[in-house]
C-alpha atoms as one frame of an Amber mdcrd trajectory, in Angstrom:
protein
   4.482  14.288  13.086   5.830  11.328  11.104   5.904  11.550   7.338   5.487
   8.868   4.701   9.221   9.192   3.981  10.126   8.236   7.562   7.766   5.249
   7.435   9.319   4.074   4.160  12.841   4.422   5.596  11.905   2.266   8.594
  10.173  -0.257   6.334  13.043  -0.456   3.820  11.499  -3.114   1.600  11.117
  -3.195  -2.173   7.959  -2.185  -3.993   6.473  -5.280  -5.588   4.920  -4.750
  -8.979   3.375  -6.701 -11.818   2.667  -5.978 -15.441  -0.933  -5.362 -16.469
  -0.459  -8.323 -18.846   0.435 -10.753 -16.035  -2.249 -13.201 -15.036  -4.098
 -12.744 -11.773  -2.568 -16.062 -10.702   0.958 -14.668 -11.220   0.096 -11.586
  -9.164  -1.377 -13.717  -6.376   1.715 -15.928  -6.369   3.944 -12.865  -5.920
   1.695 -11.530  -3.153   1.703 -14.875  -1.327   5.470 -15.251  -1.654   6.052
 -11.872   0.014   3.038 -11.959   2.366   1.580  -8.719   1.004  -1.987  -7.693
   0.244  -1.457  -5.593  -2.880   0.925  -4.893  -5.737   1.458  -1.899  -7.951
   0.672  -2.472 -11.620   3.331  -0.918 -13.848   3.290  -0.690 -17.630   6.808
   0.181 -18.758   7.794   2.809 -16.216   4.294   4.152 -15.542   1.974   3.090
 -12.725  -1.350   2.216 -14.334  -3.136   0.612 -11.390  -3.117  -1.469  -8.230
  -4.136  -5.074  -7.701  -5.235  -6.185  -4.245  -6.812  -9.101  -2.450 -10.043
  -7.101  -2.552  -9.868  -6.905  -6.359  -9.358 -10.656  -6.501 -12.241 -11.438
  -4.164 -14.745  -9.107  -5.804 -13.771  -9.218  -9.468 -12.525 -12.779  -9.888
 -13.821 -15.186  -7.241 -17.330 -13.766  -6.822 -17.789 -13.640 -10.595 -16.580
 -17.214 -11.121 -13.582 -16.200 -13.232 -10.311 -18.113 -13.523  -7.216 -16.477
 -12.027  -4.979 -18.433 -14.423  -6.731 -17.017 -17.500  -7.587 -13.427 -16.678
  -5.089 -10.565 -16.957  -4.438  -8.201 -14.069  -5.453  -5.306 -16.348  -8.987
  -6.697 -16.507  -9.558  -6.542 -12.737  -7.095  -4.022 -11.283  -8.118  -0.749
  -9.681  -7.369   1.962 -12.223  -8.198   5.139 -10.298  -5.421   4.844  -7.745
  -5.178   7.306  -4.893  -1.548   8.071  -4.056   0.509  10.174  -1.665   3.902
  11.892  -1.721   6.826  11.220   0.623   6.072  14.502   2.441   2.513  13.509
   3.355   1.937  12.920   7.079   0.852   9.628   8.598  -2.323  11.357   9.843
  -3.072  12.469   6.278  -2.632   8.871   5.083  -5.032   7.597   7.754  -7.639
  10.170   6.712  -7.241   9.307   3.014  -7.474   5.569   3.699 -10.567   6.051
   5.857 -12.328   8.447   3.480 -11.654   6.350   0.374 -11.867   2.923   2.032
  -8.474   1.766   0.745  -5.781  -0.197   2.553  -2.772   0.643   0.393  -1.388
   3.926  -0.928   1.405   4.070  -3.491   3.971   6.760  -2.764   4.862   8.822
  -5.822   7.866  11.083  -6.114   9.267  12.823  -9.182  10.647   9.617 -10.659
   7.636   7.344 -10.135   6.623   4.901  -7.416   9.024   5.077  -4.478   7.053
   2.954  -2.032   3.756   1.524  -0.878   2.153   2.370   2.468  -0.335  -0.072
   3.993  -2.876   0.482   6.729  -0.642  -1.666   8.943   2.285   0.694   8.343
   0.115   3.682   9.254  -1.228   2.088  12.441   2.289   1.052  13.514   3.608
   4.583  12.946   0.748   6.067  14.978   1.303   3.596  17.819   5.040   4.344
  17.844   4.327   8.068  18.040   1.817   7.598  20.886   4.298   5.404  22.759
   6.970   8.086  22.378   4.662  10.795  23.783   3.580   8.604  26.703   7.204
   7.907  27.617   8.011  11.624  27.491   5.045  12.438  29.728   5.981   9.705
  32.187   9.540  11.006  32.297   8.276  14.567  32.840   5.967  13.478  35.684
   8.685  11.400  37.360  11.203  14.256  37.395
C-alpha cells in the first residue's frame, strides 16, 4: 500500500503558500502560474488555512467581492483537514470523499511538508492497480 510519503517523493514539487494578508488576486496569480488548484496559507511558520478555487468561487465571485481588495484571510478555509506522511493513499481517498475536499496538506513534525491533491491520489491508485494487473498477467503466463 502506497503512503503519502511515497506520493510526495514521486511528485517532488514545492509546496506553494501565501500569507493570510495577501490579496485573493495575488493567491490566484500564484495558482495560475503553477497550474494548481489550492495553496497553503502560512502565517510566519504556522499553517493557518488553505485557499482553493472553491473558496474563490463561493466566497468571492458569488458574493460580488473584488479579488484585488479582499485578503486571503477573509475567505480561506480555516478548519483544514491534514494527513501525515505515513498515511496511506486509501486513507487519503476516504478522507477526501468523507469531507468533500480535493487537497490535503501533509504535516510532519516541522510543519507542512507537502500537499496531496485528488489527482495525486487517483494517479497513485491507478499505478498500484496497474502493478497488480501486470503481476497477475505474469503469473498466468508462466
